[in-house]
TIMIBA-27359 format. One record per residue (C-alpha): residue in three letters; x, y, z. Coordinates in Angstrom, 1 decimal. Example, Ala and Ser with C-alpha at 12.3 -4.5 7.8 and 13.67 -1.06 7.14 Angstrom:
   type       c1       c2       c3
    ALA     12.3     -4.5      7.8
    SER     13.7     -1.1      7.1
//
This chain:
   type       c1       c2       c3
    MET   -107.2    -11.5    202.4
    ASN   -103.8    -10.1    202.6
    ARG   -101.5    -13.2    201.6
    LEU    -99.4    -12.1    204.1
    PHE   -102.3    -12.5    206.5
    VAL   -103.4    -15.5    205.3
    ALA    -99.4    -16.8    205.3
    VAL    -99.3    -16.0    209.2
    VAL   -102.4    -17.6    209.6
    LEU   -101.5    -21.0    207.9
    PHE    -98.5    -21.2    209.8
    TYR   -100.5    -20.5    213.2
    LEU   -102.7    -23.0    212.2
    LEU   -100.3    -25.8    211.7
    SER    -98.2    -25.0    214.4
    MET   -101.4    -26.0    216.9
    GLY   -101.9    -29.2    214.6
    ALA    -97.4    -30.1    214.9
    LEU    -98.1    -30.0    218.9
    GLY   -101.3    -31.8    219.0
    CYS   -102.8    -28.8    220.3
    ASP   -106.3    -30.6    221.2
    LYS   -107.6    -27.2    220.5
    LEU   -108.5    -28.7    216.3
    GLY   -110.7    -30.8    217.7
    ARG   -113.3    -28.4    218.9
    VAL   -114.0    -27.9    215.4
    MET   -117.1    -25.6    214.1
    PRO   -119.5    -26.8    212.2
    LYS   -118.6    -27.2    208.6
    ARG   -119.7    -24.0    206.4
    VAL   -122.5    -24.4    204.3
    GLY   -122.4    -24.3    200.6
    PRO   -119.2    -23.4    198.6
    ILE   -116.5    -21.5    200.0
    ASN   -114.6    -19.0    198.0
    LEU   -110.7    -19.8    198.1
    SER   -109.5    -17.5    195.6
    THR   -108.2    -13.6    196.1
    ASP   -109.4    -10.3    195.4
    ILE   -106.1     -8.7    196.2
    PRO   -103.8     -8.4    193.2
    VAL   -101.1    -10.3    192.8
    LYS    -97.9     -8.9    192.6
    GLY    -94.6    -10.7    190.8
    PRO    -94.9    -14.1    188.9
    VAL    -97.1    -17.1    189.8
    VAL    -95.2    -19.9    190.9
    ALA    -98.0    -22.1    192.0
    ARG   -102.3    -21.7    192.5
    VAL   -104.3    -24.3    194.9
    ASN   -107.6    -23.7    193.6
    GLY   -107.2    -20.7    192.7
    MET   -105.6    -19.5    195.7
    PRO   -101.9    -18.0    194.4
    ILE    -98.9    -18.6    195.9
    THR    -96.2    -15.7    194.1
    LEU    -92.8    -15.9    194.1
    ASN    -91.9    -13.6    196.4
    ASP    -94.5    -15.7    198.7
    LEU    -91.4    -18.2    198.2
    ASP    -88.8    -16.1    198.2
    GLU    -89.9    -15.3    201.9
    TYR    -90.8    -18.6    203.1
    VAL    -87.0    -19.9    201.6
    GLU    -85.6    -17.2    203.9
    VAL    -88.0    -18.1    207.1
    ALA    -87.4    -21.7    206.5
    ASN    -83.0    -21.5    205.9
    SER    -83.0    -18.8    208.7
    GLN    -83.7    -22.4    210.8
    VAL    -81.0    -24.0    209.7
    PRO    -77.7    -24.5    212.3
    ASP    -74.7    -22.9    211.4
    ASP    -72.6    -26.0    211.3
    GLU    -75.4    -27.7    208.8
    PRO    -74.8    -24.8    206.0
    GLN    -75.9    -28.3    203.5
    ASN    -79.0    -28.4    204.4
    LYS    -80.2    -24.2    203.4
    ILE    -82.7    -24.7    200.0
    LYS    -80.5    -22.4    197.4
    THR    -81.1    -23.7    194.1
    HIS    -84.1    -23.9    191.5
    GLU    -84.7    -27.7    192.6
    GLN    -84.3    -27.3    195.9
    LYS    -86.9    -24.4    195.6
    LEU    -89.3    -26.3    193.8
    GLY    -89.2    -29.3    196.1
    PHE    -89.7    -26.6    199.0
    LEU    -93.2    -25.3    196.7
    LYS    -94.6    -28.5    196.1
    ASP    -93.7    -30.6    199.4
    THR    -94.3    -27.8    201.6
    LEU    -96.1    -24.9    200.4
    ILE    -98.5    -26.5    198.0
    ARG    -99.3    -29.1    201.2
    ARG    -99.6    -26.2    203.6
    MET   -102.1    -24.5    200.9
    ILE   -104.1    -27.8    200.7
    LEU   -104.3    -28.2    204.5
    TYR   -105.2    -24.3    205.5
    GLN   -107.7    -24.6    202.9
    ASP   -109.5    -27.6    204.7
    GLY   -109.5    -25.8    207.7
    LEU   -111.3    -23.2    206.3
    ARG   -113.9    -25.1    204.7
    ARG   -114.4    -26.7    208.3
    GLY   -115.0    -23.3    209.5
    LEU   -111.8    -23.1    212.2
    ASP   -111.4    -19.4    211.2
    ARG   -114.1    -19.0    213.3
    GLN   -113.2    -21.0    215.9
    PRO   -113.3    -18.1    219.2
    ASP   -109.6    -18.3    219.7
    VAL   -108.4    -18.3    216.0
    ALA   -110.9    -15.8    215.4
    SER   -109.8    -13.8    218.5
    ALA   -106.2    -14.4    217.2
    ILE   -107.2    -13.9    213.1
    GLU   -108.4    -10.1    214.8
    LYS   -104.8     -9.1    216.7
    ILE   -102.8     -9.9    213.6
    LYS   -105.3     -8.4    211.8
    MET   -105.4     -5.3    213.9
    GLY   -101.6     -5.1    213.6
    LEU   -101.6     -5.0    210.0
    VAL   -104.1     -2.0    209.7
    LEU   -102.1      0.0    212.4
    ASP    -98.9     -0.9    210.6
    ALA   -100.6      0.3    207.1
    LEU   -102.0      3.3    208.8
    GLY    -98.8      4.3    210.3
    LYS    -97.2      4.6    207.0
    GLU   -100.5      6.6    205.6
    GLU    -99.9      9.3    208.0
    GLU    -95.8      9.5    207.0
    LYS    -96.7     10.1    203.8
    LYS    -98.3     13.2    205.3
    VAL    -95.3     14.2    206.9
    SER    -92.9     16.6    205.7
    VAL    -89.4     17.9    206.8
    SER    -87.4     21.4    205.1
    SER    -84.2     21.9    205.4
    LYS    -84.5     24.6    207.3
    ASP    -86.4     22.3    210.3
    ILE    -83.0     20.1    210.3
    GLU    -80.9     23.1    210.0
    ASP    -82.7     24.9    212.7
    TYR    -82.7     21.6    214.8
    TYR    -78.6     21.4    214.5
    ASN    -77.6     25.0    215.8
    SER    -80.5     25.1    218.9
    TYR    -79.1     21.3    220.1
    LYS    -75.4     21.7    218.6
    GLU    -73.8     21.5    222.1
    GLN    -76.4     18.0    223.1
    LEU    -74.6     16.7    219.5
    LYS    -71.5     16.4    220.5
    GLU    -70.0     12.5    220.7
    PRO    -69.7     12.1    224.4
    GLU    -66.3     13.2    225.6
    GLU    -64.3     10.6    227.9
    ARG    -61.0     11.5    229.6
    SER    -59.1      9.0    231.8
    ILE    -58.4     10.1    234.9
    ARG    -56.1      9.1    238.1
    GLU    -57.7      9.9    241.7
    MET    -55.8     10.4    245.2
    VAL    -58.1     10.6    248.2
    LEU    -56.5     11.6    250.9
    ALA    -57.9     12.2    254.9
    ASN    -57.2     15.9    255.6
    GLU    -56.7     19.1    253.6
    GLN    -52.9     19.2    255.4
    GLU    -52.2     15.8    254.1
    ALA    -53.3     16.3    250.7
    ARG    -51.2     20.2    250.0
    GLU    -48.1     18.1    251.2
    VAL    -48.8     15.1    248.6
    LEU    -49.3     18.0    245.9
    ILE    -46.3     19.5    246.8
    GLN    -44.4     16.1    246.4
    LEU    -46.1     15.9    242.6
    LEU    -45.1     19.4    241.7
    GLN    -41.7     18.2    242.3
    GLY    -42.1     15.5    240.0
    ALA    -43.3     12.4    242.5
    ASP    -45.3      9.4    240.5
    PHE    -48.7     10.4    241.1
    ALA    -49.4      6.4    240.6
    THR    -46.9      5.5    242.9
    LEU    -47.9      8.1    245.7
    ALA    -51.8      6.7    245.2
    LYS    -51.0      3.3    246.0
    GLU    -49.4      5.0    249.3
    LYS    -51.7      7.8    250.7
    SER    -54.6      7.1    249.1
    LYS    -57.9      6.0    250.6
    ALA    -59.8      5.4    247.7
    ALA    -60.6      1.9    246.2
    SER    -58.7      2.7    243.4
    ALA    -55.5      3.5    245.6
    LYS    -54.3     -0.4    244.3
    ASP    -54.0      0.7    240.5
    GLY    -52.6      3.7    241.6
    GLY    -55.7      5.3    241.2
    GLU    -56.4      4.8    237.9
    LEU    -59.9      4.7    236.6
    GLY    -59.8      4.6    233.5
    PHE    -62.0      6.0    230.7
    ILE    -64.9      7.7    232.7
    SER    -67.7     10.0    231.6
    ARG    -69.6     12.9    232.8
    GLY    -71.9     11.7    235.8
    LYS    -69.8      8.7    236.9
    LYS    -68.3     11.1    240.1
    PHE    -69.7     14.0    241.9
    SER    -70.3     17.0    240.3
    GLN    -67.4     18.9    241.9
    PHE    -65.4     15.4    240.3
    ASP    -66.9     16.7    236.9
    ALA    -66.1     20.2    237.4
    VAL    -62.7     19.7    237.8
    ALA    -62.1     16.5    235.6
    PHE    -63.5     17.9    232.4
    SER    -62.6     21.3    233.1
    GLU    -60.5     23.0    230.2
    THR    -57.8     24.1    231.8
    LEU    -56.6     20.9    233.2
    GLU    -54.4     19.5    230.4
    VAL    -53.4     16.1    229.9
    GLY    -50.8     15.1    231.5
    LYS    -51.3     17.9    234.8
    THR    -52.5     17.2    238.1
    SER    -55.4     19.3    239.4
    SER    -55.1     21.2    242.5
    ILE    -56.9     20.5    245.7
    PHE    -60.6     19.9    246.3
    LYS    -62.9     18.5    248.7
    GLY    -65.2     15.6    248.0
    PRO    -67.8     13.4    250.1
    ASP    -64.9     11.1    250.8
    GLY    -62.0     13.1    251.4
    TYR    -59.7     15.9    249.7
    TYR    -59.2     14.6    246.3
    ILE    -56.4     15.3    243.7
    ILE    -57.1     14.3    240.2
    LYS    -54.8     13.8    237.2
    LEU    -55.7     13.4    233.6
    GLU    -53.7     11.2    231.6
    ALA    -55.9     11.4    228.0
    LYS    -59.3     12.5    226.5
    ARG    -61.1     10.7    223.7
    GLY    -64.4     11.6    222.1
    GLY    -66.0     14.9    222.2
    LYS    -65.9     15.9    218.4
    GLN    -68.7     17.9    216.9
    LYS    -70.3     16.4    214.4
    SER    -70.9     18.1    211.5
    LEU    -74.2     19.1    210.1
    SER    -73.7     16.7    206.7
    GLU    -73.2     14.1    209.2
    MET    -76.2     14.4    211.4
    TRP    -78.2     15.2    208.5
    ASP    -80.0     11.8    208.3
    ASP    -80.0     10.9    211.8
    ILE    -82.1     14.6    212.1
    LYS    -84.3     13.6    210.1
    ARG    -85.6     11.3    210.8
    GLY    -85.9     12.0    214.3
    LEU    -87.7     15.2    213.7
    SER    -90.0     12.9    210.8
    PHE    -90.8     10.6    213.7
    VAL    -92.4     13.8    216.3
    LYS    -94.0     15.1    213.5
    GLN    -95.4     11.7    213.0
    GLN    -96.9     11.1    216.7
    GLN    -98.1     14.7    217.0
    ASN   -100.3     14.1    213.7
    LEU   -101.2     10.5    215.5
    ASP   -101.7     12.1    218.4
    GLU   -104.3     14.9    217.1
    LEU   -106.3     12.2    214.4
    ILE   -106.9     10.2    218.0
    ASN   -108.1     13.5    219.8
    LYS   -110.0     14.1    217.1
    LEU   -111.3     10.0    216.5
    SER   -112.0     10.1    220.0
    ALA   -114.2     13.4    220.0
    GLY   -116.6     11.2    218.3
    ALA   -116.2      7.7    219.8
    LYS   -118.6      5.9    222.3
    ILE   -116.0      4.9    224.7
    GLU   -116.6      2.5    227.7
    VAL   -114.4      1.7    229.9
    ASN   -115.4     -0.9    233.1
    GLU   -113.0     -0.7    236.3
    GLY   -114.0     -2.9    238.3
    GLN   -112.9     -5.3    236.2
    ILE   -109.4     -4.9    236.3
    LYS   -107.8     -6.8    238.7
//
């Protein structure tokens, strides 16, 4: 039995007991004959203790200590397990005692209780699926050419999102908009005119929208605000929008940097590996499904 699997079940059983759950009272009949508490799974790393032949490794101890320390409040660092003596005490006072209780639970047949057995099976399924995924991942190969081809095909989409700091002014009609644009071209302050003339909600802030990205407004607004010809500090021409006639000013730009292939290499490789792994799993599922007996009881779905 996988030691991680044993550990998870151990915590499950103990949490039931700690909460006083009445499920522990519905004990299955004790097993007939002795139960083998040893494990045939190869032990990795030093063994720090054995309880009736069942090993507790240094790695097990370190993992449990890490979990225990993570539960200690930040303002109580003195209660964390750090020294050799503290680890030894934790091993004797906690892990060994839990192992003894776990083994007694096995002798009583608690692992065969329907609810416990069902939980064990779900945990086992998760571990097996995780292992299967790792096995399939080993079969995936992403070449340098795959990465380069992807980068060259989607170079534009891999740019950092560009944001632009914009001020806007919304006027009721085209004539008013033309008059305001003339004042701006003659050197009038955009923010001042926006407060006086604009009917947009942003008027109180001098038309300031702050840094925005594409898609925050309507399509024509994006076309003007993110135009390559609109320079920082310059004002746009008049364009019509859903609320009237717009004039905008570009205050600043940020982002939009084209990342190099070397910067994107690892991310692209991980992404392509994931896609290929999913494709392999889909093919495997289709192959296995062809020979599987599958029954669906739609009437039981409420």
